[in-house]
N, C-alpha and C positions, 0 to 999 in steps of 0.2 A: 324564366323562372324567378320567382319572388321568394325571400324567405322572411318569415315573421318569427324575430329573435325575441328571447326574453330581456327585459330591461330596455335601456335608453342608448345603447350605442351596438356597433356591426359586431362587436366580441361577444354579444350574449350566445347563449345556447339556442339553436335553431329548434323551435317547438313545432312550426308548420311551415309547408312549402306550396305556394300557389303555382300550378302547373297547368296552365290554360284555364280551364273552367273548372278544375278541380283543387280542393284544398287537402294535402295529405299529411299525415302525421310524421314528424321528423324532416330530415334533409335528404333531399333527392327525389327521383321519380318512382321509387319502388315502396315507398310508405303507402299505408293504408289509406284509401280515400274515406275522408271524414265527412266532406261536405262537397256539393256540387253549385257552382254559381251560374244561374239562369239569368242574365242580364242584371237586374238590381235586386233579384230575391236570392237568398242563400238557402238550399235545401240540404237536409241530413242525407248521407249516403250517397252512393253512385246514381245517376240516373235522373229523370226530371218528374218523377212520381214521390219522392220523399217528402217527409212534412217540412213545414217551412220552419226555419229558425230564425231568421231575421232578414232585413232589407237594409240595402245600401241607400241613403238620401243624401247626395252631394258628398260630404265630408262627416256625416253621422250613419252611425250602425244603429238601427231601431230593431227592438224585439217585435217578431211577428210579421206579417204580411203588409200592414197599412203603415202609411206615414205618421199616425198618432200613436205609434208604440213608444214604450219607454226607450230613451236613448241609453245604449250600452256603451258606446265606444264614440270619441271624437277622432278624425284622422288629421293630424296637424303635419303636414308634409310627412317626413319618415316616421314620425312619432305617432302612436297610438295612446290616446288618454282615456282614461275610465270616466263616464259620463258626459254631460254636455259642455262644460266649461274647457277653455284652452288653458286654464292654470291649474286643472287636476294633476295628479300623479300619473307619470309615463307608465304604461303597462309593457308596451311591446314596441319593437323597432322593426321598420320594414326596410329590408336590404336587397337591392337588384343584383 
């Protein structure tokens, strides 16, 4: 499992847990399922028929289904930064 924490270190509050192909609210396996990861596409809710929220293009998280969507976040190692630039503020920390 991976934990998405608030802030820029492993001591931040756990906001989301990545449990296999599910993104759950809070820490652990028992949180509500918010999103389902289907390959590189992230869908709302549990299952394969939810609305598409975003897609993962290498280290960029883009809005919508296509590779031409607006860049929401940039994954830089364990850090998740807002927007495309590696120099933007750190929003989240990914902890395993």
